[in-house]
C-alpha positions in Angstrom: 5.6 9.4 19.8 5.6 9.8 23.3 1.8 10.6 23.8 -0.8 7.7 23.7 -2.6 7.7 20.9 -6.3 7.3 21.9 -9.2 9.1 20.9 -12.5 9.7 22.4 -15.4 8.4 20.5 -18.7 10.6 20.4 -21.8 8.5 20.2 -20.7 5.8 22.6 -20.7 2.1 21.9 -22.6 3.0 18.5 -19.3 4.1 17.3 -16.7 2.0 18.7 -15.4 0.3 15.1 -15.9 2.0 11.7 -17.4 -0.7 10.1 -19.6 -4.0 10.6 -17.1 -5.4 7.9 -14.1 -4.3 9.8 -15.1 -6.6 13.0 -16.4 -9.7 10.7 -12.4 -9.7 9.1 -11.2 -9.3 12.9 -13.5 -12.3 14.1 -12.2 -14.3 11.0 -8.7 -13.2 11.8 -8.6 -14.2 15.7 -11.0 -17.5 15.1 -7.7 -18.7 13.0 -5.1 -20.0 15.6 -3.0 -21.6 12.7 -1.2 -18.9 11.2 1.9 -18.8 13.1 3.6 -15.5 14.6 7.1 -14.5 13.0 9.8 -12.6 14.7 9.7 -8.8 12.9 11.6 -8.4 9.4 14.6 -6.4 9.3 13.8 -3.0 7.2 14.7 -3.1 3.3 18.2 -2.3 2.2 18.0 1.0 0.4 21.1 -0.2 -1.6 19.0 -3.3 -2.8 15.4 -1.8 -3.5 14.2 -2.8 -7.3 12.4 0.1 -9.5 8.7 0.9 -8.7 6.8 -1.8 -10.9 3.4 -0.2 -12.4 0.2 -1.5 -11.3 -3.9 -1.4 -11.9 -5.1 2.2 -11.0 -1.6 3.6 -11.6 -2.0 6.7 -13.3 1.0 7.4 -16.1 2.3 10.9 -17.7 3.3 9.6 -21.5 5.1 12.4 -22.9 6.8 12.5 -26.4 8.9 15.5 -27.3 7.7 17.7 -30.0 4.7 15.8 -30.4 1.6 17.0 -28.2 -1.3 15.5 -29.5 0.6 12.1 -28.4 1.2 13.1 -25.0 -1.6 11.8 -22.6 -2.1 11.5 -18.7 -3.4 7.7 -19.0 -4.3 5.4 -16.2 -3.8 1.8 -16.3 -7.0 -0.1 -16.4 -8.1 -3.2 -14.6 -6.6 -5.2 -17.8 -3.6 -3.9 -16.7 -2.9 -2.2 -20.0 -3.3 1.9 -21.3 -4.3 3.2 -24.1 -2.0 5.9 -26.2 -2.7 7.4 -29.6 -1.4 5.8 -32.9 -0.6 2.3 -30.9 -3.6 2.1 -28.7 -3.2 -0.5 -26.0 -0.2 -1.0 -24.5 0.9 -3.6 -21.3 1.8 -1.9 -18.6 1.1 -3.3 -15.4 4.6 -5.4 -14.0 6.5 -3.0 -15.8 8.8 -0.4 -15.3 8.7 2.6 -16.4 11.5 2.4 -18.2 10.6 -0.5 -19.6 7.2 1.1 -20.8 9.1 4.1 -22.6 10.7 1.4 -24.5 7.5 -0.6 -25.8 6.3 2.8 -26.8 9.4 4.1 -28.6 9.6 0.7 -30.0 5.7 1.5 -31.3 5.9 4.5 -32.0 8.9 4.3 -34.5 6.5 3.0 -37.2 4.6 6.3 -37.3 7.2 9.2 -36.4 11.2 8.8 -36.8 13.0 8.7 -33.7 10.2 9.4 -31.2 11.7 10.7 -27.8 9.3 9.2 -25.1 9.2 10.3 -21.5 6.7 7.7 -18.8 6.3 8.9 -15.4 4.2 7.8 -13.0 2.2 10.4 -11.4 -0.5 8.5 -8.9 0.9 5.8 -7.2 -2.7 3.8 -6.6 -2.1 0.5 -7.0 0.4 0.5 -3.8 -1.4 0.5 -0.6 -1.8 -1.2 3.0 -5.1 -1.8 4.6 -5.9 -1.0 8.3 -9.3 -2.7 10.3 -10.5 -2.7 13.7 -10.9 -0.6 16.6 -9.3 2.9 14.6 -11.6 5.7 14.3 -11.3 5.1 10.3 -10.7 1.9 9.1 -9.6 1.6 5.2 -6.7 2.0 2.7 -3.6 4.0 2.8 -1.4 4.8 -0.3 2.0 3.7 -0.2 3.9 6.6 -2.0 6.9 6.1 0.8 7.9 4.2 3.4 5.3 3.6 5.8 5.9 2.1 9.2 2.7 0.4 11.4 2.7 3.3 13.7 2.4 5.8 11.0 -0.1 3.7 9.5 -2.2 4.2 12.6 -1.9 7.4 12.9 -3.0 8.1 9.1 -6.1 6.3 10.7 -7.2 8.5 13.9 -5.1 6.6 16.1 -6.2 4.2 18.5 -9.7 4.0 19.4 -11.0 4.2 22.6 -11.3 0.2 23.4 -8.3 -0.5 21.0 -6.1 -3.2 22.2 -2.7 -1.2 21.4 -1.1 -4.4 23.2 -1.9 -6.7 20.4 -1.7 -5.0 16.9 -1.3 -7.7 14.5 -0.1 -7.3 11.1 -1.1 -10.0 8.2 1.6 -10.4 4.9 0.6 -12.4 2.3 4.6 -13.7 1.3 5.1 -15.0 -2.8 4.1 -18.6 -2.2 1.1 -17.8 -1.2 1.2 -18.5 2.8 0.5 -15.5 5.3 3.0 -14.0 7.8 1.7 -12.7 10.7 3.9 -10.2 13.0 2.8 -8.3 16.6 3.1 -4.6 17.6 2.9 -4.2 20.9 2.2 -0.3 21.3 2.9 0.0 24.4 5.9 -2.2 24.8 7.3 -0.1 21.6 7.1 3.4 23.4 8.7 2.3 26.4 12.1 0.8 24.6 11.0 -2.9 25.0 10.2 -3.9 21.7 12.8 -2.5 19.2 12.3 -3.3 15.6 8.5 -4.1 15.5 7.9 -0.4 14.2 8.3 -2.6 10.8 7.9 -1.0 7.1 4.6 -2.1 5.5 4.8 -3.6 2.1 2.3 -3.4 -0.2 -0.9 -5.7 0.4 -0.1 -5.7 4.3 -3.1 -5.5 6.5 -2.9 -4.0 10.3 -5.8 -5.4 12.6 -6.2 -3.6 15.9 -8.4 -5.7 18.4 -10.5 -4.4 21.1 
């Protein structure tokens, strides 16, 4: 992407951000100087990726061969469960589709002979990243495929007129509860001076574009 992603914002200063909340979050972010910048992480190895883990708000298609009355499309509720005919509530959050299939097969075996169950994730709503700050639209982007920083910003309309595209930050929560912070300099990146900084995003990442 050689052209600079800056878009003028009609309405002047009144429309420089997308929301007051976004800039309050940015203020809190810049006010906290204890977070240490980390070098950009390596891209994930496709050969080492684990299967998709189902989360709250995902939508599953449950099919039971030759039993259409048991075949349903259901959302994963806030309690992490789904409702399926005959077996009622089944835990889905935290499991992969194959594991849910095994649970349903076992539960349905009490009612029908040798049930042939298929579980497909038809909507992956539980994985997303947030983009806030000096972009035309702040908000969440579903992670239905690999997504990089520049793609996420482009999906929100690119950089706003007064964006500081040289100091974009990506905040990532680590398994131990701490936060890692990565820097993305758009100007340097497009000139080939910041290779590896347009990182692959993970679910829960927050991209902060300051003014």
